[in-house]
C-alpha positions as CSV (number, residue, x, y, z in Angstrom):
1,M,6.4,-3.4,17.3
2,P,6.5,-4.3,13.6
3,C,4.2,-2.8,11.3
4,I,2.4,-5.5,8.8
5,I,1.9,-4.3,5.4
6,E,-0.4,-6.5,3.4
7,V,-1.5,-6.4,-0.3
8,L,-4.7,-8.2,-1.1
9,S,-4.1,-9.1,-4.9
10,Q,-5.8,-11.0,-7.7
11,Q,-3.6,-13.7,-9.4
12,P,-2.3,-12.7,-11.9
13,P,-2.0,-9.2,-10.5
14,G,-3.5,-6.1,-12.3
15,G,-2.6,-2.4,-12.3
16,R,-3.7,-1.4,-9.0
17,C,-2.6,-4.8,-7.3
18,M,0.8,-4.3,-8.8
19,L,1.0,-0.4,-7.7
20,Y,-0.1,-1.7,-4.1
21,A,2.6,-4.4,-4.0
22,N,5.2,-1.8,-5.2
23,Y,4.1,0.7,-2.6
24,A,4.5,-2.1,0.1
25,K,7.8,-3.3,-1.1
26,V,9.1,0.4,-0.8
27,L,7.6,0.4,2.7
28,S,9.0,-2.8,3.6
29,T,12.7,-1.7,3.5
30,H,12.1,0.0,7.1
31,P,13.5,-2.7,9.6
32,D,10.3,-2.7,11.5
33,A,7.9,-3.5,8.5
34,Q,6.8,-6.8,7.3
35,F,5.6,-7.4,3.9
36,K,3.0,-9.8,2.8
37,V,1.0,-10.5,-0.4
38,T,-2.3,-12.5,-0.1
39,Y,-3.8,-13.6,-3.4
40,T,-7.6,-13.7,-3.3
41,E,-10.6,-14.1,-5.8
42,V,-12.7,-11.8,-3.8
43,R,-13.0,-8.4,-5.5
44,D,-13.5,-5.8,-2.6
45,A,-11.4,-2.7,-3.4
46,H,-10.1,-1.0,-0.3
47,G,-11.7,-3.7,2.0
48,A,-11.3,-7.4,2.4
49,G,-10.6,-8.3,-1.2
50,F,-8.4,-7.1,-4.0
51,P,-7.2,-4.6,-4.6
52,S,-6.4,-3.5,-0.9
53,L,-3.3,-2.2,0.9
54,L,-3.6,-3.1,4.6
55,I,-1.7,-1.8,7.6
56,N,-1.8,-3.6,10.6
57,R,-4.9,-5.4,8.9
58,V,-6.6,-2.1,8.4
59,P,-7.4,-1.3,4.7
60,V,-6.2,2.1,3.6
61,Q,-8.9,4.1,2.0
62,P,-8.3,6.4,-1.0
63,A,-9.3,9.9,-0.6
64,D,-10.4,9.9,-4.3
65,G,-12.4,6.7,-3.7
66,V,-10.7,5.1,-6.5
67,I,-6.7,4.6,-6.2
68,L,-4.5,4.9,-3.3
69,S,-2.4,7.9,-3.4
70,P,1.2,8.2,-1.9
71,E,-0.4,10.8,0.6
72,D,-3.1,8.2,1.5
73,V,-0.6,5.8,2.3
74,C,1.8,7.9,4.5
75,A,-1.3,9.2,6.2
76,A,-2.6,5.8,7.2
77,L,1.1,4.8,8.3
78,G,0.9,8.0,10.6
79,Q,-2.4,6.9,11.9
80,A,-1.1,3.6,12.8
81,G,1.8,5.3,14.7
82,F,4.6,3.6,12.4
83,P,7.6,6.0,12.0
84,I,8.4,6.1,8.2
85,G,11.5,8.1,8.5
86,N,12.0,10.7,5.9
87,T,8.4,11.3,4.4
88,A,9.6,13.5,1.6
89,D,11.9,10.5,0.5
90,I,9.3,8.0,0.7
91,L,6.6,10.2,-0.9
92,E,9.0,10.7,-3.8
93,Q,9.4,6.8,-4.3
94,L,5.7,6.2,-4.0
95,N,4.9,9.0,-6.6
96,A,7.2,7.6,-9.0
97,L,5.5,4.3,-8.8
98,L,2.1,6.0,-9.4
99,E,3.6,8.1,-12.3
100,Q,5.0,4.8,-13.9
101,L,1.4,3.2,-13.7
102,M,-0.3,6.2,-15.3
103,A,2.0,6.5,-18.0
């Protein structure tokens, strides 16, 4: 069963919208993943508006309440029952994206 990874983004995308889209691009390299960006004017972080990352239509919630960490994303994939493969490799790629945003 495919895993649908959707990003809810403003247009043009800002910092977190771009980060979440980049997270999704990394995850979408898995053959069972489908990647989708939905542009919306609704601001509802980690809910039904931007910036949000949804896995199988469920918004991923950040542990710190502000920004999704790579660990948050991997935990949500595990809860969705999606086999992401080498977790250390995925975490490394996602951490590089987060560090790039914070720089």
